[in-house]
N, C-alpha and C positions, 0 to 999 in steps of 0.2 A: 075661682074655682073652689069647689068646697072642700072641706078639709074631711078626708077621710082617716080612719082609725088605720094604724100602722099595720095591724095585723092583716087586715084588707088589701092593704098595698102590696104585702108580702105575697099574699094569695095570688094576686094578679101577676106577680112575675115570676111564680114557682113553675108554671109549665115553660116558660122561657129558661129557666136554671136547668131544667129536665132536658132541654131541647139543646142547649149550648154546651152542655156537659159531653156529650158525644164528640160534637164539632170540635171542641178544645182539644180533646183526646186525638183525635184524627189529625187536627193542625199539628200538636205537638209530635205525633208519629210522623208526621209528612217534615216537620222541621228535623228531625233526628234522622229520618231516613235521607234528607236532601243532604245534611250534614256529613253523614256516611258516604253519599255519591261525590259530593265535593272533595271529600278526602281522598276517594280511588280516583277520581278524577283528576286531582293534583298529583298524586303519586304515580298514575298512568303517564300523565304529562311529563315528569320528571325522567322516569323510564325511559318513554319515547325520546326525549331531548339527548338522553345518554346513547341511545341506539344509534340517532342521528349523527351526534359527535362521533361516534365509532365508525359509521359508515363514511363520513367526511374523512376520518383518519386513513380508513381501509383506500379510500380513493386517492387520497395523497400518496400513500405508500405504493399502489399501484402504479401511478403516474411516476414516481421516483424508479419503481424497477423497470418500467419500460423505457425511461431515459437510460437506465443503466445496460438494458438489452440493447438498445439502438448502439450506445456506445461500445460494446462488446461486439455487435455485428460488424460495425465499423472496422474494428481492430483486426476481427477476423478476415475481413476483406482486403485490408491490407496487408496483413500477413500471407493471406492466399496468393496476392499479387507478388509479394515479394518472394515467397515460395517457388511461384512460376519462373519468375526472373532468374532465380537461383539455379531451377532446373535445366532452365535454356542455357545459362551460363556453363554449368557444368557439362551439359551434353555437348556444347561447343569445345571445352576443353578436353572433354572424351574424343570427340571427332578428331582434334588437332593431334592430340597425342598418340591416336592410331594411324594418323595419316602416312606415318614412316614405318609401319608395321606390316609384316606379310606373316602368313599363316602357311606353315608347310607340313603336308600330309605325307604318309607313305613310307615314313623311315621306321623300320623295327625298333622297338624298344628294348634295350638290355639292361641288366642290373647294374652293370658298373660301367654305363656310358658316360662319354662326353660330348653332350650333345652338340655344343657349339663346333666341335671338330667334325662331327658327323654331317652338319649343315654345310660347313665350309668344303667339305669332300663333296657334298652332292652339287655345290656350285661350280666347283673346279671340274669333277670329272663330266657332268651332265650338261653344265651351260656353258663351258669354258670361260669362267669368269674367277678372278681373283681378286679380294678385296683385302687392302691392309686391315691390321687388327683394329684401328680406329673406327672402321666404315661401319662395323656391327657394334652396337652399344650394349645388347642383351639377347640371349637365346636361352629359352625354357620352355619345357613342356608343360602344358597345361591339362586340365580335367580330371576326372577321377582314375586313379591308377587301377589296373587289372592286375589282382595279387595272385600268387599261387604258380606263376611260371616264371622262369628267368627270362625267358625270351617270348615276344609275341610278334606275331606277323603285322598285325595293325596295331601299332604302338600309340599313343597318344598326339596330338596335333602340337605341333610347335612353334611358339611364336617368335619372331627374327624382328628384332626392333634395330632399324639402321639408323646413323648419326645423321644422315640427310637424306632428301627426298630424291635426289638424282641416282644414288645408288640403288634405293629400293625400285624406283622405274625401271633402271636396267635389268635387275634381277627379273622382275613381273615380265617384261618384255621377252627374255631369252626363255624364261621357262614357257612362254604361250608358244614359242616357236620349237623348242626341243624336248619336253616333257610329254607330248602326246603319244599316248601308247605306252607310257611306263606307270609304275604304280605311284609315282609322287606326283604331287599338287602342291602347286605354290600360287597362292590367291592373296587378293587384298584382306586386312582384317577389318572385315565390315560389321563384325559383330557389335551390338550395341550392349555395353556393359551396364548401363544403369537401368 
């Protein structure tokens, strides 16, 4: 190899320096851009991880709420079953309590009336029945009172509660035989109060 002067060797590489200079700039820009993109990528990845974590938390909370909802539905089902049983039991008690009742209609209502004596008088005069004082437990009118007049031809109905089923049945049988064609009606207490 022959020795060349230094100035010549610089001239031989000068076009290379001109060419590499834009490449170096572009590589530098590419590195800066890649660094920025990498930073954006890392930021996006961390935010995406946060979103994934939040979605996982929401899924766990949703599952917990679904479990609570199932428990509440089971509790409501048990309460509804209990309520149904209570209604049936109350209906039985109601039927049993009305078993000894009769409803009397057709006795005019007066302002200063003694309802029990009026019912007893009907039983004696129309049905030829007498009961001792203990046979009838309760006598009362029910329903809304018609106001404004001292006496009405059609008074409110009267509830008569007997102390035993036998006395009630005797009155009901006699009423069926002797009260036809009269304004008086004696019937079973079939109204459901519930």
